[in-house]
N, C-alpha and C positions, 0 to 999 in steps of 0.2 A: 340510504347507511349500506349497502351491501356494495353501491358503487365504491363507495370511500375504500372498503374493504379489503375489494378486489384489486383496482387499482392502485392499492398499498403493497398489497401481497405483490403483486406482478413486480413492484420495481424492487420489491425487498427480495425477493428471488433473484433477480436479475445480479441485485447489487452482492448478493450472497455468493452468488457462479463467479462472478468478479474478485471477491475478497480470496475464497478458495485459490484462485490461480494466482492472485497478486502476493499471497502471503509466502509463496514459495522461492521465487528468485533470491530475496536476501538471507533466506537460510542455506540455498544452496552454494552462492557468492562467499557467504561467510565462511561455511564449512572447508568449502576449497582454498579459499586464502588462507585458513588457519593452519589446514593440511601443508599448506606451500610454505606459511612461515617455519615450520616446524622443521620441513626437510631441508631449508636453506637457512635456517637459524636467522631471519631476518626479521626487520618490523615491518608492519602493515603501514605505518602510517593514519593510523584510526579507522581502517576499510575495513576490518574485521568487524568490530564494534559498531561502526555506522550501517552495515548492512544488517547485522544481528537484531538491531533497534528498528530496523525499517521491517523484517521479517514478523518481531514482535508486535510493532505498532499494525499490520496489517491483521495479525490474526486478533487483535482487539476490534478492528471492525468488523471481522466475521462473527467473533464471539456476541457485536451488538447486534449484527443483523439476525444473527439466529435468535435471540431476545424478540426480535421485534415480529420476526416471521412465524415462527415455531413452525421450522420445515417438519412434512409429514416422511414416513419413513424410507419412500422412494425418491424423496429429494435427497435425505443424506447418503441415500447409496449411489446417486447422482454425484455428488463431492466426494466420495472416497473415488470412484472412478475418476473423473476430471483429475482429483488431485495427483490419484498415482500415476495417468499418463502422462501430466503436465511435468509432474517431478521428474519422471526420467528423460525424459524430452530434454528438458531444460537443462540435466546435468549434465548430458550429451552434449549440447549446444553450447555451455561453459566451460567444458574442455576444451571443445574446438575453437571457440572465437569468443572469449569473453567481451570482446568489443564488440560484438555484434549482439551479444547475450542481454548486453546494458541497454543497446538503441532499442531493442524490441521491448525490454520491460518499459522504458521511456514511454514509447508508445502506447503500451497498455496501459500506462498510470494517465494518460490524454484520454483515451477512451473513457475511464472511468470518471474523471472529470466532467467530460462530456455527460456522461449518465449521470452524475450527481445533482450537475446544473439541471439539468431536466427534471429531476426530481424536484428541488427546490423552487423551480416555476409551477410546478405542479400542486404544490402544497400553497404557493402564494396564491393561486389561482381558485384555491377551495377545492383540487379535484380529488387533494388526498387531506384527511385531516390530520391538524397539526398535535398530535397526540403528547402526551408527557414523556419525556426522555427515559429511557429505562437505566434501573440503578446502576449497572455496571458503566454505563456511557459517563452518567455523573460522577462516579468515584473516579475512573482513567481520565476523563480531562479537563476533571475538577469544574465543572460545569455548576451553575446556581443549582439548588434543589426543586425551582419552579424552570428548569429546562425543558424545551421542548422536542419535537421530533426535527422542526427546524434547524436547531441549534446545535445536533448533533448531526446533522449532514453538512450542515456549515464546516464544521470543525475537521469531517472527515473529509472532505474534499479539498481543505487548505494541506492535510496531510499528502493526500493525494498528488497536489500540485510540489510539495518538496520532494516527494520521492521520483517524480518526475523531472526535477531539475538536476539532482543527486545522479540520477542514471544516466541523462544525457551527458552531463556533467564527465561520468566517468568513462562513457563511452570515449569521448574525445581523448581523455590523460591516459587514456590506457596504452601501454609500450608495446610495439609489435617486438622490441629485443628481448622480450620473456623476462623483462622485471616485475610485468604486473605494473596493477595501478601507481603512477609516481606517488613516493612516500610523501612528499610534500603536499600532495595534492588535495586530501583530505582536508587539511587544517586549511588549506586556500580557502576549500570551496567555505567550510564554516566561518571563517572570516569575512568571505563576502555575502552570504547569508544572513551573519548578523548584521552589515550593513544594509542590508536590501529590508528587513525586517524593520530596521531603525525609520528608514525613509517610508516606508507604508504605514508607520502607525503615525505620522506626520500629519 
């Protein structure tokens, strides 16, 4: 039993640190695009909303992990430190090169997908106990009342795959001309995502 808890806590702490970082880029990007839209009297083509929704989604990942891990005081302190350093670093990076910033976020999301895939493998192998899902996850993702940890990790991994694709797409469609992300790009991406979702569900 101790082995179960230790393994679950190790993965949970790793996921918590990842989500602390992952919840920052969408907020920074959305905030800077919002201010740019106000300055230039331009529409964002849906990108402000998309990035802020990404930040909110990542925040809920973190809240879910906090429920699972129950972090100690020094782990909370580490989260604050990591968040403070990364926020300022990413803010500067986004000001200098939004294209590079989105590309880096895409790679961070790929790392998150890999981590959650390993998490699922250990649940399937029995190395981590497949405990009931926390209430916050059931409410947010509208999971069945009898949902388990595996269900939660599966939907979180799907979210990360979506964020990966959005950020890689944004890094490609970001204009060097100073116009920012192309205004029609977000709607084009959403249309493509809907098509892919339909194909995957068949």
